[in-house]
KEKOLSE-64907 format. One record per residue: x, y, z of N, C-alpha, C, O in turn. Coordinates in steps of 0.2 Angstrom, whole numbers, plus 5000, padded with zeros to 4 digits. Each point is the difference from the previous one (the first is absolute). Layout:
// KEKOLSE-64907
<npx=X	npy=Y	npz=Z	capx=X	capy=Y	capz=Z	cpx=X	cpy=Y	cpz=Z	opx=X	opy=Y	opz=Z>
...
//
This chain:
// KEKOLSE-64907
<npx=5186	npy=5100	npz=5028	capx=4998	capy=4992	capz=4996	cpx=4994	cpy=5001	cpz=4996	opx=5000	opy=5000	opz=4993>
<npx=4995	npy=5002	npz=5011	capx=4992	capy=4999	capz=4997	cpx=4999	cpy=5006	cpz=4995	opx=4996	opy=5000	opz=4995>
<npx=5007	npy=5004	npz=5007	capx=4999	capy=5006	capz=4994	cpx=5003	cpy=4999	cpz=4994	opx=4998	opy=5001	opz=4994>
<npx=5010	npy=4996	npz=5007	capx=5003	capy=4997	capz=4993	cpx=4995	cpy=4995	cpz=4996	opx=4998	opy=5001	opz=4994>
<npx=4999	npy=4992	npz=5010	capx=4997	capy=4996	capz=4997	cpx=4994	cpy=5005	cpz=4997	opx=5000	opy=5000	opz=4994>
<npx=4994	npy=5004	npz=5009	capx=4997	capy=5004	capz=4999	cpx=5003	cpy=5002	cpz=4994	opx=4998	opy=4996	opz=4996>
<npx=5005	npy=5009	npz=5002	capx=5003	capy=5003	capz=4995	cpx=5002	cpy=4994	cpz=4994	opx=4999	opy=5002	opz=4994>
<npx=5003	npy=4992	npz=5007	capx=5004	capy=4998	capz=4995	cpx=4992	cpy=4995	cpz=4999	opx=4999	opy=4998	opz=4994>
<npx=4998	npy=5001	npz=5009	capx=4992	capy=4996	capz=4997	cpx=4996	cpy=5004	cpz=4996	opx=4998	opy=4998	opz=4995>
<npx=5002	npy=5009	npz=5008	capx=4998	capy=5007	capz=4994	cpx=5001	cpy=5001	cpz=4996	opx=4997	opy=5003	opz=4996>
<npx=5009	npy=4996	npz=5003	capx=5003	capy=5002	capz=4994	cpx=4998	cpy=4994	cpz=4994	opx=4997	opy=5000	opz=4995>
<npx=5007	npy=4995	npz=5009	capx=4997	capy=4994	capz=4995	cpx=4993	cpy=5000	cpz=4998	opx=4997	opy=4999	opz=4995>
<npx=5000	npy=5002	npz=5008	capx=4990	capy=5000	capz=4999	cpx=5001	cpy=5007	cpz=4994	opx=4998	opy=4998	opz=4995>
<npx=5004	npy=5006	npz=5005	capx=4999	capy=5007	capz=4995	cpx=5003	cpy=4997	cpz=4995	opx=4997	opy=5001	opz=4994>
<npx=5010	npy=4996	npz=5007	capx=5001	capy=4999	capz=4991	cpx=4996	cpy=4992	cpz=4999	opx=4998	opy=4999	opz=4994>
<npx=5002	npy=4998	npz=5009	capx=4996	capy=4995	capz=4995	cpx=4992	cpy=5003	cpz=4998	opx=4998	opy=4998	opz=4995>
<npx=4998	npy=5006	npz=5009	capx=4994	capy=5002	capz=4998	cpx=5001	cpy=5006	cpz=4995	opx=4995	opy=5001	opz=4997>
<npx=5010	npy=5003	npz=5002	capx=5002	capy=5004	capz=4995	cpx=5001	cpy=4996	cpz=4992	opx=4997	opy=5002	opz=4994>
<npx=5008	npy=4993	npz=5008	capx=5002	capy=4995	capz=4994	cpx=4992	cpy=4995	cpz=4998	opx=4998	opy=4998	opz=4995>
<npx=4999	npy=5002	npz=5010	capx=4992	capy=4994	capz=4997	cpx=4997	cpy=5007	cpz=4996	opx=5000	opy=5000	opz=4994>
<npx=4998	npy=5004	npz=5010	capx=4996	capy=5006	capz=4997	cpx=5002	cpy=5003	cpz=4993	opx=4996	opy=5002	opz=4996>
<npx=5013	npy=5000	npz=5003	capx=5003	capy=5001	capz=4994	cpx=4997	cpy=4994	cpz=4995	opx=4997	opy=5002	opz=4995>
<npx=5004	npy=4991	npz=5006	capx=5001	capy=4996	capz=4995	cpx=4990	cpy=4998	cpz=4996	opx=4998	opy=4998	opz=4995>
<npx=4998	npy=5004	npz=5013	capx=4993	capy=5000	capz=4998	cpx=4998	cpy=5005	cpz=4995	opx=4997	opy=4998	opz=4995>
<npx=5004	npy=5007	npz=5007	capx=4998	capy=5006	capz=4996	cpx=5004	cpy=4997	cpz=4992	opx=4997	opy=5000	opz=4995>
<npx=5009	npy=4999	npz=5005	capx=5001	capy=5000	capz=4991	cpx=4997	cpy=4995	cpz=4997	opx=4998	opy=5000	opz=4994>
<npx=5001	npy=4993	npz=5012	capx=4996	capy=4993	capz=4996	cpx=4994	cpy=5004	cpz=4999	opx=4999	opy=5000	opz=4994>
<npx=4997	npy=5004	npz=5009	capx=4994	capy=5002	capz=4998	cpx=4999	cpy=5005	cpz=4996	opx=4994	opy=5001	opz=4998>
<npx=5010	npy=5001	npz=5001	capx=5001	capy=5006	capz=4995	cpx=5002	cpy=4995	cpz=4993	opx=4996	opy=5000	opz=4995>
<npx=5009	npy=4997	npz=5004	capx=5000	capy=4996	capz=4995	cpx=4994	cpy=4996	cpz=4998	opx=4999	opy=5001	opz=4994>
<npx=4998	npy=4996	npz=5009	capx=4994	capy=4995	capz=5000	cpx=4995	cpy=5007	cpz=4997	opx=4996	opy=4998	opz=4995>
<npx=5003	npy=5007	npz=5008	capx=4995	capy=5006	capz=4998	cpx=5002	cpy=5000	cpz=4992	opx=4995	opy=5000	opz=4996>
<npx=5011	npy=4999	npz=5003	capx=5001	capy=5004	capz=4993	cpx=4998	cpy=4995	cpz=4995	opx=5000	opy=5001	opz=4994>
<npx=4999	npy=4993	npz=5010	capx=4997	capy=4994	capz=4995	cpx=4994	cpy=5001	cpz=4999	opx=4997	opy=4995	opz=4996>
<npx=4999	npy=5008	npz=5006	capx=4993	capy=4999	capz=5003	cpx=4996	cpy=5003	cpz=4993	opx=5003	opy=5003	opz=4996>
<npx=4990	npy=4995	npz=5004	capx=4999	capy=5005	capz=4992	cpx=4995	cpy=5006	cpz=5004	opx=5000	opy=5000	opz=5006>
<npx=4997	npy=5004	npz=4989	capx=5000	capy=5006	capz=5001	cpx=4994	cpy=5000	cpz=5003	opx=4999	opy=5005	opz=5004>
<npx=4997	npy=4990	npz=4995	capx=4994	capy=4999	capz=5003	cpx=5000	cpy=4999	cpz=5009	opx=4997	opy=5004	opz=5003>
<npx=5006	npy=4993	npz=5000	capx=5003	capy=5000	capz=5006	cpx=5002	cpy=5005	cpz=5003	opx=5001	opy=5000	opz=5006>
<npx=5000	npy=5006	npz=4991	capx=5003	capy=5007	capz=5002	cpx=4994	cpy=5004	cpz=4999	opx=4999	opy=5005	opz=5004>
<npx=4998	npy=4994	npz=4992	capx=4993	capy=5005	capz=4999	cpx=4994	cpy=4995	cpz=5004	opx=4995	opy=5001	opz=4996>
<npx=5004	npy=4996	npz=5009	capx=4998	capy=4998	capz=5003	cpx=5000	cpy=5004	cpz=5007	opx=4995	opy=5003	opz=5003>
<npx=5011	npy=4996	npz=5000	capx=5003	capy=5003	capz=5006	cpx=5002	cpy=5007	cpz=5000	opx=4998	opy=5004	opz=5005>
<npx=5005	npy=4999	npz=4990	capx=5003	capy=5005	capz=4999	cpx=5007	cpy=5003	cpz=5001	opx=5003	opy=4999	opz=5006>
<npx=4999	npy=5002	npz=4990	capx=5008	capy=5002	capz=5002	cpx=5001	cpy=5002	cpz=5008	opx=5005	opy=4998	opz=5003>
<npx=4992	npy=5006	npz=4999	capx=5003	capy=5004	capz=5009	cpx=4997	cpy=4994	cpz=5003	opx=5002	opy=5001	opz=5006>
<npx=4994	npy=4993	npz=4993	capx=5000	capy=4994	capz=5005	cpx=5004	cpy=4995	cpz=4998	opx=5001	opy=4996	opz=5005>
<npx=5001	npy=5004	npz=4990	capx=5005	capy=4993	capz=4998	cpx=5004	cpy=5005	cpz=5003	opx=5000	opy=4997	opz=5006>
<npx=5004	npy=5008	npz=4995	capx=5006	capy=5002	capz=5004	cpx=4998	cpy=5000	cpz=5005	opx=5005	opy=5000	opz=5004>
<npx=4991	npy=5000	npz=4999	capx=4998	capy=5001	capz=5007	cpx=5002	cpy=4994	cpz=5004	opx=5004	opy=5000	opz=5005>
<npx=4993	npy=4994	npz=4991	capx=5000	capy=4993	capz=5001	cpx=5007	cpy=5000	cpz=5001	opx=5002	opy=4999	opz=5006>
<npx=5002	npy=5002	npz=4990	capx=5005	capy=4997	capz=4998	cpx=5006	cpy=5003	cpz=5007	opx=5005	opy=4996	opz=5002>
<npx=4993	npy=5010	npz=5000	capx=5004	capy=5004	capz=5004	cpx=4996	cpy=4998	cpz=5007	opx=5004	opy=4999	opz=5005>
<npx=4991	npy=5000	npz=4996	capx=4997	capy=4999	capz=5009	cpx=5001	cpy=4994	cpz=5002	opx=5001	opy=4998	opz=5005>
<npx=4997	npy=4997	npz=4988	capx=5002	capy=4994	capz=5002	cpx=5006	cpy=4997	cpz=5002	opx=5000	opy=4995	opz=5004>
<npx=5005	npy=5007	npz=4994	capx=5008	capy=4999	capz=5000	cpx=5000	cpy=5004	cpz=5006	opx=5004	opy=4996	opz=5004>
<npx=4995	npy=5009	npz=4999	capx=5002	capy=5002	capz=5005	cpx=4996	cpy=4998	cpz=5005	opx=5002	opy=5002	opz=5006>
<npx=4993	npy=4995	npz=4994	capx=4997	capy=4996	capz=5005	cpx=5004	cpy=4994	cpz=5000	opx=4999	opy=4997	opz=5006>
<npx=5006	npy=4999	npz=4990	capx=5004	capy=4994	capz=5003	cpx=5005	cpy=5003	cpz=5002	opx=5004	opy=4996	opz=5004>
<npx=4998	npy=5010	npz=4994	capx=5005	capy=5001	capz=5004	cpx=5001	cpy=5002	cpz=5005	opx=5005	opy=4998	opz=5003>
<npx=4990	npy=5006	npz=4999	capx=4999	capy=5001	capz=5007	cpx=4998	cpy=4994	cpz=5005	opx=5002	opy=5001	opz=5005>
<npx=4995	npy=4994	npz=4993	capx=5000	capy=4994	capz=5002	cpx=5007	cpy=4997	cpz=5003	opx=5002	opy=4998	opz=5005>
<npx=5001	npy=5003	npz=4990	capx=5007	capy=4996	capz=5000	cpx=5007	cpy=5002	cpz=5005	opx=5004	opy=4998	opz=5003>
<npx=4992	npy=5012	npz=4995	capx=5005	capy=5002	capz=5006	cpx=4998	cpy=5003	cpz=5006	opx=5004	opy=5003	opz=5004>
<npx=4990	npy=4996	npz=4997	capx=4997	capy=5000	capz=5007	cpx=4997	cpy=4995	cpz=5003	opx=5000	opy=4999	opz=5006>
<npx=4997	npy=4998	npz=4989	capx=4995	capy=4993	capz=5006	cpx=5003	cpy=4995	cpz=5000	opx=5000	opy=4998	opz=5005>
<npx=5003	npy=4998	npz=4991	capx=5004	capy=4994	capz=4998	cpx=5004	cpy=5002	cpz=5007	opx=4997	opy=4999	opz=5005>
<npx=5008	npy=5004	npz=4995	capx=5004	capy=5000	capz=5007	cpx=4996	cpy=4997	cpz=5006	opx=5001	opy=4995	opz=5003>
<npx=4994	npy=5009	npz=4998	capx=4995	capy=5001	capz=5006	cpx=4998	cpy=4995	cpz=5000	opx=5000	opy=4997	opz=5006>
<npx=4999	npy=4998	npz=4989	capx=4995	capy=4994	capz=5001	cpx=5006	cpy=4995	cpz=5002	opx=4997	opy=4996	opz=5004>
<npx=5008	npy=5003	npz=4994	capx=5006	capy=4996	capz=5000	cpx=5000	cpy=4999	cpz=5008	opx=4998	opy=4996	opz=5004>
<npx=5005	npy=5009	npz=4997	capx=5002	capy=5004	capz=5008	cpx=4993	cpy=4997	cpz=5003	opx=5001	opy=4995	opz=5004>
<npx=4992	npy=5006	npz=4995	capx=4995	capy=4998	capz=5004	cpx=4999	cpy=4992	cpz=5000	opx=4998	opy=4997	opz=5005>
<npx=5006	npy=5001	npz=4989	capx=4999	capy=4992	capz=5000	cpx=5003	cpy=4997	cpz=5003	opx=4998	opy=4995	opz=5002>
<npx=5009	npy=5009	npz=5000	capx=5005	capy=4996	capz=5003	cpx=4999	cpy=5001	cpz=5009	opx=5001	opy=4996	opz=5005>
<npx=4995	npy=5010	npz=4994	capx=5000	capy=5001	capz=5009	cpx=4995	cpy=4995	cpz=5002	opx=5000	opy=4996	opz=5005>
<npx=4994	npy=5003	npz=4990	capx=4993	capy=4995	capz=5001	cpx=5003	cpy=4993	cpz=5005	opx=4998	opy=4998	opz=5005>
<npx=5007	npy=4999	npz=4988	capx=5005	capy=4994	capz=5002	cpx=5003	cpy=5001	cpz=5005	opx=4999	opy=4995	opz=5003>
<npx=5005	npy=5009	npz=5000	capx=5005	capy=5000	capz=5006	cpx=4992	cpy=5001	cpz=5005	opx=5001	opy=4996	opz=5004>
<npx=4994	npy=5007	npz=4997	capx=4996	capy=5000	capz=5006	cpx=4996	cpy=4995	cpz=4999	opx=4995	opy=4999	opz=5004>
<npx=5006	npy=4996	npz=4990	capx=4994	capy=4995	capz=5002	cpx=5005	cpy=4994	cpz=5002	opx=4998	opy=4995	opz=5002>
<npx=5009	npy=5006	npz=4996	capx=5007	capy=4994	capz=5001	cpx=5000	cpy=5002	cpz=5011	opx=5001	opy=4996	opz=5005>
<npx=4998	npy=5010	npz=4995	capx=5001	capy=5002	capz=5008	cpx=4993	cpy=4995	cpz=5003	opx=5001	opy=4996	opz=5005>
<npx=4994	npy=5005	npz=4993	capx=4995	capy=4999	capz=5004	cpx=5000	cpy=4994	cpz=5002	opx=5000	opy=4999	opz=5006>
<npx=5001	npy=4995	npz=4988	capx=5002	capy=4995	capz=5001	cpx=5004	cpy=4997	cpz=5003	opx=5000	opy=4994	opz=5003>
<npx=5005	npy=5009	npz=4996	capx=5006	capy=4998	capz=5006	cpx=4999	cpy=5000	cpz=5007	opx=5001	opy=4995	opz=5004>
<npx=4995	npy=5012	npz=4998	capx=4999	capy=5001	capz=5007	cpx=4994	cpy=4996	cpz=5001	opx=5003	opy=4995	opz=5004>
<npx=4990	npy=5004	npz=4995	capx=4995	capy=4996	capz=5000	cpx=4997	cpy=4998	cpz=4995	opx=4996	opy=5005	opz=4998>
<npx=5004	npy=4989	npz=4999	capx=4998	capy=4998	capz=4994	cpx=4991	cpy=5001	cpz=5001	opx=4996	opy=5002	opz=4996>
<npx=5002	npy=4995	npz=5010	capx=4993	capy=4999	capz=4999	cpx=4996	cpy=5006	cpz=5001	opx=4993	opy=5000	opz=4999>
<npx=5010	npy=5005	npz=5002	capx=4999	capy=5008	capz=4999	cpx=5001	cpy=5003	cpz=4992	opx=4997	opy=5005	opz=4997>
<npx=5006	npy=4992	npz=5001	capx=5001	capy=5003	capz=4993	cpx=4996	cpy=4997	cpz=4996	opx=4997	opy=5004	opz=4996>
<npx=5002	npy=4988	npz=5005	capx=4994	capy=4996	capz=4996	cpx=4993	cpy=5005	cpz=5001	opx=4997	opy=5002	opz=4994>
<npx=5001	npy=5000	npz=5011	capx=4994	capy=5003	capz=5003	cpx=5001	cpy=5006	cpz=4993	opx=4996	opy=5001	opz=4996>
<npx=5010	npy=5003	npz=5006	capx=5001	capy=5007	capz=4997	cpx=4998	cpy=4999	cpz=4993	opx=4997	opy=5004	opz=4997>
<npx=5006	npy=4991	npz=5000	capx=5000	capy=4999	capz=4993	cpx=4996	cpy=4998	cpz=4997	opx=5000	opy=4998	opz=4994>
<npx=4994	npy=5000	npz=5010	capx=4992	capy=4998	capz=4997	cpx=4998	cpy=5006	cpz=4997	opx=4995	opy=5000	opz=4997>
<npx=5007	npy=5005	npz=5004	capx=4996	capy=5008	capz=4999	cpx=5002	cpy=4998	cpz=4992	opx=4995	opy=5001	opz=4996>
<npx=5011	npy=4998	npz=5001	capx=5003	capy=5001	capz=4994	cpx=4994	cpy=4998	cpz=4994	opx=4999	opy=5005	opz=4996>
<npx=4998	npy=4990	npz=5004	capx=4995	capy=4998	capz=4997	cpx=4994	cpy=5005	cpz=4995	opx=4998	opy=5001	opz=4995>
<npx=5002	npy=5002	npz=5013	capx=4993	capy=5006	capz=4998	cpx=5003	cpy=5008	cpz=4997	opx=4997	opy=5005	opz=4997>
<npx=5009	npy=4993	npz=5004	capx=5004	capy=5007	capz=4996	cpx=5000	cpy=4997	cpz=4994	opx=4995	opy=5003	opz=4997>
<npx=5006	npy=4993	npz=5000	capx=5001	capy=4995	capz=4994	cpx=4992	cpy=5002	cpz=4997	opx=4998	opy=5003	opz=4995>
<npx=4997	npy=4995	npz=5009	capx=4993	capy=5000	capz=4997	cpx=4997	cpy=5006	cpz=4999	opx=4995	opy=5001	opz=4996>
<npx=5009	npy=5004	npz=5008	capx=4999	capy=5009	capz=4997	cpx=5002	cpy=5002	cpz=4996	opx=4998	opy=5003	opz=4995>
<npx=5008	npy=4995	npz=5004	capx=5006	capy=5001	capz=4994	cpx=4993	cpy=4997	cpz=4993	opx=4997	opy=5003	opz=4996>
<npx=5004	npy=4991	npz=5004	capx=4996	capy=4996	capz=4995	cpx=4993	cpy=5004	cpz=4998	opx=4997	opy=4998	opz=4995>
<npx=4999	npy=5007	npz=5009	capx=4993	capy=5000	capz=5001	cpx=5002	cpy=5007	cpz=4996	opx=4995	opy=5003	opz=4997>
<npx=5011	npy=5000	npz=5003	capx=4999	capy=5008	capz=4999	cpx=5007	cpy=5002	cpz=4995	opx=5002	opy=5005	opz=4997>
<npx=5000	npy=4989	npz=5002	capx=5007	capy=5000	capz=4995	cpx=4994	cpy=5003	cpz=4992	opx=5000	opy=5006	opz=4997>
<npx=4996	npy=4988	npz=5000	capx=4998	capy=5004	capz=4994	cpx=4998	cpy=5007	cpz=5000	opx=5003	opy=5005	opz=4997>
<npx=4991	npy=4996	npz=5007	capx=4996	capy=5008	capz=5001	cpx=5007	cpy=5005	cpz=5000	opx=5001	opy=5005	opz=4997>
<npx=5004	npy=4992	npz=5007	capx=5005	capy=5005	capz=5001	cpx=5005	cpy=5002	cpz=4994	opx=5003	opy=5005	opz=4999>
<npx=4997	npy=4988	npz=4995	capx=5003	capy=5001	capz=4995	cpx=4996	cpy=5004	cpz=4994	opx=5003	opy=5004	opz=4997>
<npx=4990	npy=4994	npz=5003	capx=4998	capy=5005	capz=4997	cpx=4997	cpy=5006	cpz=5001	opx=4998	opy=5004	opz=4995>
<npx=5001	npy=4998	npz=5010	capx=4999	capy=5007	capz=5002	cpx=5009	cpy=5003	cpz=4999	opx=5001	opy=5006	opz=4999>
<npx=5003	npy=4990	npz=5002	capx=5008	capy=5004	capz=4999	cpx=5001	cpy=5002	cpz=4993	opx=5003	opy=5005	opz=4999>
<npx=4994	npy=4991	npz=4997	capx=5000	capy=4999	capz=4992	cpx=4996	cpy=5006	cpz=4999	opx=5003	opy=5004	opz=4996>
<npx=4992	npy=4997	npz=5006	capx=4994	capy=5006	capz=4998	cpx=5003	cpy=5007	cpz=5002	opx=5000	opy=5005	opz=4997>
<npx=5003	npy=4994	npz=5010	capx=5003	capy=5007	capz=5000	cpx=5006	cpy=5002	cpz=4996	opx=5001	opy=5006	opz=4998>
<npx=5003	npy=4988	npz=5001	capx=5005	capy=5003	capz=4995	cpx=4998	cpy=5002	cpz=4994	opx=5002	opy=5006	opz=4999>
<npx=4995	npy=4991	npz=4997	capx=4995	capy=5001	capz=4994	cpx=4999	cpy=5009	cpz=5001	opx=5002	opy=5005	opz=4997>
<npx=4994	npy=4994	npz=5009	capx=4996	capy=5007	capz=4999	cpx=5007	cpy=5005	cpz=5001	opx=5000	opy=5005	opz=4996>
<npx=5005	npy=4994	npz=5007	capx=5005	capy=5004	capz=4999	cpx=5003	cpy=5001	cpz=4996	opx=5004	opy=5004	opz=4998>
<npx=4996	npy=4991	npz=4999	capx=5002	capy=5000	capz=4992	cpx=4997	cpy=5004	cpz=4996	opx=5003	opy=5005	opz=4997>
<npx=4990	npy=4995	npz=5002	capx=4997	capy=5005	capz=4997	cpx=5002	cpy=5008	cpz=5003	opx=5001	opy=5004	opz=4996>
<npx=4999	npy=4997	npz=5009	capx=5001	capy=5006	capz=5002	cpx=5005	cpy=5002	cpz=4998	opx=5000	opy=5005	opz=4998>
<npx=5006	npy=4993	npz=5002	capx=5008	capy=5004	capz=4997	cpx=4999	cpy=4997	cpz=4994	opx=5005	opy=5003	opz=4997>
<npx=4992	npy=4994	npz=4999	capx=4999	capy=4999	capz=4993	cpx=4998	cpy=5007	cpz=4999	opx=5004	opy=5004	opz=4997>
<npx=4990	npy=4998	npz=5005	capx=4994	capy=5004	capz=4996	cpx=5005	cpy=5008	cpz=5004	opx=4998	opy=5005	opz=4998>
<npx=5007	npy=4995	npz=5008	capx=5003	capy=5007	capz=5001	cpx=5004	cpy=4998	cpz=4993	opx=5000	opy=5005	opz=4995>
<npx=5004	npy=4991	npz=5004	capx=5006	capy=5002	capz=4994	cpx=4997	cpy=5001	cpz=4993	opx=5002	opy=5003	opz=4995>
<npx=4993	npy=4993	npz=5005	capx=4996	capy=5003	capz=4992	cpx=4996	cpy=5006	cpz=5000	opx=4999	opy=5002	opz=4995>
<npx=4999	npy=5002	npz=5010	capx=4999	capy=5005	capz=5003	cpx=5004	cpy=5006	cpz=4996	opx=5000	opy=5003	opz=4995>
<npx=5006	npy=4995	npz=5011	capx=5006	capy=5005	capz=4996	cpx=5002	cpy=5001	cpz=4995	opx=5003	opy=5005	opz=4997>
<npx=4997	npy=4987	npz=4999	capx=5004	capy=5001	capz=4993	cpx=4995	cpy=5004	cpz=4997	opx=5002	opy=5005	opz=4996>
<npx=4990	npy=4994	npz=5006	capx=4996	capy=5005	capz=4995	cpx=4999	cpy=5005	cpz=5003	opx=4994	opy=5001	opz=5002>
<npx=5010	npy=5003	npz=5000	capx=4997	capy=5006	capz=5005	cpx=4998	cpy=5006	cpz=4995	opx=4996	opy=5004	opz=5002>
<npx=5007	npy=4997	npz=4992	capx=5000	capy=5005	capz=4996	cpx=4994	cpy=4999	cpz=4996	opx=4998	opy=5005	opz=4997>
<npx=4998	npy=4989	npz=5002	capx=4994	capy=4999	capz=4998	cpx=4996	cpy=5000	cpz=5007	opx=4994	opy=5003	opz=4998>
<npx=5005	npy=4996	npz=5006	capx=4997	capy=5000	capz=5005	cpx=4998	cpy=5010	cpz=5001	opx=4995	opy=5003	opz=5001>
<npx=5011	npy=5000	npz=5000	capx=4999	capy=5006	capz=4999	cpx=4998	cpy=5004	cpz=4994	opx=4997	opy=5006	opz=5001>
<npx=5004	npy=4991	npz=4995	capx=4997	capy=5002	capz=4993	cpx=4993	cpy=5001	cpz=4999	opx=4996	opy=5004	opz=4998>
<npx=5002	npy=4989	npz=5005	capx=4991	capy=4999	capz=5001	cpx=4998	cpy=5002	cpz=5006	opx=4994	opy=4999	opz=5002>
<npx=5011	npy=5006	npz=5003	capx=4997	capy=5003	capz=5004	cpx=4996	cpy=4992	cpz=5005	opx=4994	opy=5001	opz=5001>
<npx=5009	npy=4995	npz=5000	capx=4997	capy=4994	capz=5004	cpx=5004	cpy=5000	cpz=5007	opx=4999	opy=4996	opz=5004>
<npx=5004	npy=5008	npz=4997	capx=5002	capy=4998	capz=5007	cpx=4996	cpy=4998	cpz=5004	opx=5000	opy=4994	opz=5002>
<npx=4995	npy=5010	npz=5001	capx=4994	capy=4997	capz=5004	cpx=4998	cpy=4991	cpz=5001	opx=5000	opy=4997	opz=5005>
<npx=4998	npy=5002	npz=4987	capx=4997	capy=4994	capz=4999	cpx=5008	cpy=4995	cpz=5001	opx=5000	opy=4995	opz=5003>
<npx=5004	npy=5006	npz=4994	capx=5007	capy=4995	capz=5002	cpx=5001	cpy=5000	cpz=5009	opx=5002	opy=4995	opz=5003>
<npx=4998	npy=5012	npz=5001	capx=4999	capy=5000	capz=5005	cpx=4997	cpy=4994	cpz=5005	opx=5002	opy=4996	opz=5004>
<npx=4991	npy=5006	npz=4993	capx=4994	capy=4995	capz=5004	cpx=5001	cpy=4993	cpz=4997	opx=5001	opy=4995	opz=5004>
<npx=5001	npy=5003	npz=4990	capx=5002	capy=4994	capz=4998	cpx=5007	cpy=4996	cpz=5005	opx=5002	opy=4995	opz=5002>
<npx=5001	npy=5010	npz=4998	capx=5007	capy=4999	capz=5004	cpx=4996	cpy=4997	cpz=5009	opx=5000	opy=4994	opz=5002>
<npx=4999	npy=5012	npz=5002	capx=4997	capy=4999	capz=5005	cpx=4995	cpy=4994	cpz=5001	opx=4999	opy=4997	opz=5006>
<npx=4996	npy=5000	npz=4989	capx=4997	capy=4995	capz=4999	cpx=5006	cpy=4995	cpz=5002	opx=5000	opy=4998	opz=5006>
<npx=5004	npy=4999	npz=4988	capx=5007	capy=4998	capz=5001	cpx=4999	cpy=4998	cpz=5007	opx=4996	opy=4996	opz=5003>
<npx=5010	npy=5009	npz=5000	capx=5003	capy=5000	capz=5006	cpx=4995	cpy=4998	cpz=5006	opx=5002	opy=4998	opz=5005>
<npx=4992	npy=5004	npz=4993	capx=4996	capy=4997	capz=5005	cpx=4996	cpy=4992	cpz=5001	opx=4998	opy=4997	opz=5004>
<npx=5003	npy=5003	npz=4992	capx=4999	capy=4991	capz=4997	cpx=5007	cpy=4997	cpz=5005	opx=5000	opy=4998	opz=5005>
<npx=5006	npy=5005	npz=4991	capx=5005	capy=4996	capz=5001	cpx=5002	cpy=5000	cpz=5011	opx=5004	opy=4997	opz=5004>
<npx=4993	npy=5008	npz=4997	capx=4998	capy=5000	capz=5008	cpx=4998	cpy=4997	cpz=5004	opx=5002	opy=4997	opz=5005>
<npx=4991	npy=5002	npz=4991	capx=4997	capy=4995	capz=5004	cpx=5002	cpy=4992	cpz=4997	opx=4999	opy=4996	opz=5004>
<npx=5002	npy=5002	npz=4991	capx=5005	capy=4995	capz=4999	cpx=5004	cpy=4997	cpz=5004	opx=5000	opy=4994	opz=5002>
<npx=5005	npy=5012	npz=4999	capx=5008	capy=4998	capz=5005	cpx=4995	cpy=5000	cpz=5007	opx=5002	opy=4995	opz=5003>
<npx=4993	npy=5009	npz=4999	capx=4996	capy=4999	capz=5008	cpx=4998	cpy=4993	cpz=4999	opx=5002	opy=4997	opz=5005>
<npx=4996	npy=4999	npz=4991	capx=4997	capy=4995	capz=5000	cpx=5005	cpy=4993	cpz=5000	opx=4999	opy=4995	opz=5004>
<npx=5005	npy=5006	npz=4991	capx=5004	capy=4994	capz=5000	cpx=5007	cpy=5001	cpz=5008	opx=5004	opy=4996	opz=5002>
<npx=4995	npy=5011	npz=5001	capx=5005	capy=4999	capz=5006	cpx=4995	cpy=4997	cpz=5005	opx=5002	opy=4995	opz=5003>
<npx=4991	npy=5007	npz=4998	capx=4994	capy=4997	capz=5004	cpx=5002	cpy=4993	cpz=5002	opx=5000	opy=4998	opz=5005>
<npx=5001	npy=4998	npz=4989	capx=5002	capy=4993	capz=5001	cpx=5006	cpy=4999	cpz=5005	opx=5000	opy=4997	opz=5005>
<npx=5007	npy=5008	npz=4993	capx=5005	capy=4997	capz=5002	cpx=4999	cpy=5003	cpz=5009	opx=5004	opy=4997	opz=5004>
<npx=4991	npy=5008	npz=4998	capx=5000	capy=5000	capz=5008	cpx=4996	cpy=4994	cpz=5000	opx=5003	opy=4995	opz=5003>
<npx=4991	npy=5003	npz=4994	capx=4997	capy=4994	capz=5002	cpx=5005	cpy=4993	cpz=5002	opx=4998	opy=4995	opz=5001>
//
């Protein structure tokens, strides 16, 4: 029964995640078609395509993997709290006094986490966009013998992305 329930919930999450991702990508593409050229020139076509694909993939992954875990954790938490109050309400009150400390810590780190995560995602989009644009221009790069220069630029971009990802994950660890 547990395996059947797991299968059904995972299948539903995959279907919902895929459909939402499909809808988001189509809407983003439609929206990008109506933007002026200045926006596309500012970010570059590789970076725009990376944003569309990676941002929608993050949402898809959240729906398929994290949302079911969060719902299960919330139900489990409520069941444990209800059980604690049923067994010994005084002990349950003392145990739940710690919750405001968790909320304070969450409020303290929420904005830095969001900002750091956004910077890390932006840097990843730059790297992915750079990769796409370099492969699209590979004939020009090879024609001018610029492989080493482009390789160094890619290493710099990926290194910056690595550092921003580590900084962002550091907040999650804290």
